[in-house]
Each structure stands twice: as structure tokens, then as C-alpha cells.
C-alpha positions in Angstrom: -6.2 -12.4 -8.3 -4.9 -12.6 -11.8 -8.2 -12.4 -13.6 -8.8 -9.0 -11.9 -5.4 -7.6 -13.0 -4.8 -5.8 -16.2 -1.7 -4.2 -17.7 0.3 -7.3 -18.3 4.0 -7.7 -17.8 6.6 -5.2 -16.6 9.6 -4.6 -18.7 12.2 -5.6 -16.1 11.8 -6.2 -12.4 15.0 -7.6 -11.0 14.7 -9.7 -7.8 10.9 -9.7 -7.9 9.1 -12.1 -5.6 5.3 -12.6 -5.5 3.5 -13.4 -2.3 -0.1 -14.0 -1.4 -1.3 -12.7 2.0 -4.4 -12.7 4.1 -4.7 -9.3 5.7 -7.0 -8.9 8.7 -10.0 -6.7 8.0 -9.2 -4.1 10.7 -7.9 -0.5 10.8 -4.1 -0.3 10.6 -3.5 -3.7 9.0 -2.0 -2.2 5.9 0.1 0.3 7.8 1.4 -2.5 10.0 2.4 -4.5 6.9 4.1 -1.5 5.2 6.1 -0.4 8.3 7.4 -4.0 8.6 9.2 -3.7 5.2 12.6 -2.2 4.7 12.7 0.9 2.5 14.9 -0.8 0.0 12.3 -3.5 -0.8 10.3 -1.9 -3.6 6.6 -2.9 -3.9 6.2 -3.7 -7.6 2.6 -5.0 -7.5 -0.2 -4.7 -4.9 -3.7 -6.1 -5.4 -6.3 -6.2 -2.7 -9.4 -8.3 -3.0 -12.2 -8.2 -0.3 -13.8 -11.6 0.4 -17.1 -10.1 1.4 -18.2 -11.3 4.9 -14.8 -12.7 5.7 -12.6 -11.2 8.4 -9.6 -11.2 6.0 -8.8 -9.6 2.7 -6.7 -11.4 0.1 -3.7 -9.5 -1.1 -1.2 -10.3 -3.9 2.1 -8.4 -3.5 5.1 -8.2 -5.7 8.3 -6.9 -4.1 11.9 -6.5 -5.3 14.0 -8.1 -2.7 17.6 -8.9 -3.4 18.5 -12.6 -3.0 21.0 -11.7 -0.2 18.1 -10.1 1.8 15.5 -12.9 1.4 16.1 -14.4 4.9 15.5 -11.0 6.5 12.5 -10.5 4.3 11.0 -13.9 5.4 11.7 -13.0 9.1 9.8 -9.7 8.6 6.8 -11.6 7.2 6.9 -14.1 10.1 7.1 -11.3 12.6 4.0 -9.5 11.3 2.0 -12.7 11.7 -0.2 -12.5 8.6 -0.8 -15.8 6.7 1.3 -15.8 3.5 2.5 -18.0 0.7 5.1 -17.5 -1.9 3.7 -17.5 -5.4 6.9 -16.7 -7.4 6.9 -20.2 -9.0 3.2 -20.2 -9.7 2.5 -21.1 -13.4 -0.1 -18.3 -13.8 2.4 -15.7 -12.6 5.0 -17.0 -14.9 2.6 -17.0 -17.9 0.9 -13.6 -17.4 3.0 -11.4 -15.2 6.7 -12.3 -15.6 
């Protein structure tokens, strides 16, 4: 995803976490994801990349989630059922986006 992004680093994004998702390529997938999030979890980055003939789209999402709410956040991700992975400790993220 990073090679397709431009704009660089944000000045300050406290509590930001970065996650990679596989969204199903079907109507309502984005809405389902967005409605599973709490209003206080700010989306700081959203990058969608279609994989062509695949039945999933790759999505890189940055969210500001306070440390005290991380367990509830993970529970929300598990409930929605989309494949995901935390990328907050990824070296590329730290080098180019943080």
C-alpha cells in the first residue's frame, strides 16, 4: 500500500494504530465496517486497493484508538469477521508514515 500513498507524515496523531484488512468485494462491505466502529475512534488513514479478479480488496486503515479501548476495538474487528493484521510495528509504517 505505501508505494501508492503520498502526502507523508501527519504532524501528530495520538493513539494511532494501523491495520491491514481484506474487505469482501460486495455491496455494503464498507458500511458494515464503518458501523462496527465507535464514533470516538477517528479514522486517520484509509487506503483501498483492488486486487483485480480477487473477491477481496486490500485496505490499509489508520485509526486513533485510546489504549484503554484497544480490547473493545479488537473485539469489534473480530465481530465483523474480515481478515485483518496489525501493522503498527511495521518498519515501513514507522519510516514513512509515523
